[in-house]
Steps between C-alpha positions, in 0.01 A plus 500: 500500500692496834623144435654622176671782690655258752621254233649780288693664781624176659614342172844674504560369852429140401721535193790635706478213746488240224801631308748586777756217556619643834262563783504877562408672823261735312349553162433841351211508256475781244283532194222676316226245429228616263180305440141541390176330599161515334218677680133566452393785725189655348545875547184557296290314756651706781443827317143391423434500874568873494192558285287192583187710558530693176304250288180552696240711319435820691179703483422435135862516385590171327861378483599267216834320512681549167633146505727517192715794607863463606446741790204441730233731357136570576231655287294722728148521361230753595149546365372837624180495294303224326129574454241698308572870471230740626401748228368843594171635371697767309642221281187286456217757491546599137446147368783544251879528482645723769798736474627663817473869423443600863844658529614258775545127552190298592598262783316166495695322777469592779133542412473796738688700234730789576873449538497226764660158440435136576784344696699176499761425762792264434616377842862516611718201410624366831855363491538536877845611617691295242488760222429809704790693345423403139262627231383342176725594208280754315676439168367141496134585568252544213133598535212514254142622501244307296159649412239286329131413501211566266534747212435793729864493612583659162347823630623489861817605683650371825694719740732356766682657794771294668573591863345842444731585210420676175199364307566251220234497224479204261269352239499157340307186412721203589451237770793324664353153451645393836352192663491579869355158578858373480784580739768506230583691181704336223618800294822699534342846465172671580208426264509697176286808449408741772688819575813546711459670837735550793412338834777542761522164678730532801325270746284777648123530464389647166185709457345498153217745425305487176205645316330426166370791293401636162760760410414834341407463132502118518210312341277217627303328222140397568580133423759496777246595767341152510645287782809722543776334703859583588791288626806675645805282571844582635789253470846544653809298407687467831836315497660427836796724435587738781723801562664570836369829641804563718850380582489196726169360371514129580346159440575228753557135407379214726642473852553124474694497172827398672385324817384145557380316809656737747848517343673783317651522152799286606299233681582625851228446758670692782797738539723225639430261209816336368494612139812431296362684200474841663843459660660421164344785306685826448236631265196384308302639209154381405308575181136417433436495126153598385319382187395856407717803420463868579226445757666739746653833392707738713477248781728336755478178696521569874592211731462541872541259786594544862818713497536473119405746225593450134384695192562400138372643169267273303613388154251438221425139595669425832464573872848486651667563833854448628607427856853633549754396763381765747138391464601133529665570834188681614286201396720272711447724803248351742336839553399507132343153491292391311600611151164507320528764228199724454484611137355829378495659158580868551436749218625844410233760423376432149612137515283240330327188628298270275311176565580243228294184474670170598779691673745276688853453633624196309865476603708576809878520468760516775860614487705468817849577620621255763810508717508263793758309698409167658716354780546124461539279809813282498662698223877542460634783712 
């Protein structure tokens, strides 16, 4: 890329020397060269490093990669209960159908009865410091509860409490059909059936309490009492779409994006390096075109290097920054060497960040303004 820079900026000089019939004492070079080069920087791979531990199953919570989605998405699968249901003597002693006329619910799980709950803990999702000021976009998250098993589920109810909130009571007889022996899921929505519930995924630990009971006036048929079993499943559709919690929320891009083998963006290895390119430049703008649109919303690209700070809004499919004449002079100051831009994506509160699959920068374009005078030895005075 640097060779292309040198050839582009020196071309006007060579042309001037070739076309001038008289030997001048100096040549002034002016112009605004504009060129593009292909690129293949995989932003998706870099962003994946931010959540590289997410795929690991944690304490009975299984994570399935929804491989056909445009945005990186996981199906979070939980199975709070999957076994025979303990029936109380009040239900079985009559040897016939049972209707709950006791005036209160009969709790079967926990088997101790009363109003206590069994508990399932969903561990926190650790994104380290990279996404510490972001939360999952709640509008993109969908959750379902599936209740199935033997015929006895037709006479049972399940009550959930999420993070100590108000009880949610549901009935049903539909299994999710999910195969948790695989690590992927090939559908674009949650399995059909089940009932919608609200589970607030924000990266923090989630406590789920549940109990299984026979509600007042509900009926258990005698035939259902043989080998009674219940399966409770919870599935959460979790796209990697995030909302900035505050102004200034940031995501940092790699430190080495614009450095190579000890040199800076302009190929200088030390402050005293003879670099015609930086001397010729009055200004320079650089745009990195992405292959996905609308990945960042209410966001700016912040560029910082020693003695330099530049901020530009992000367009729908491009990361751009411009180095003006003042910044160019600062770059050419020895005290500000080396110029290795550090890039950050900085978001306003409520700004959006999503993680598309196969997300890359596929083109880098440069537009420069040059104005440089070259003294020629032996020229006509």
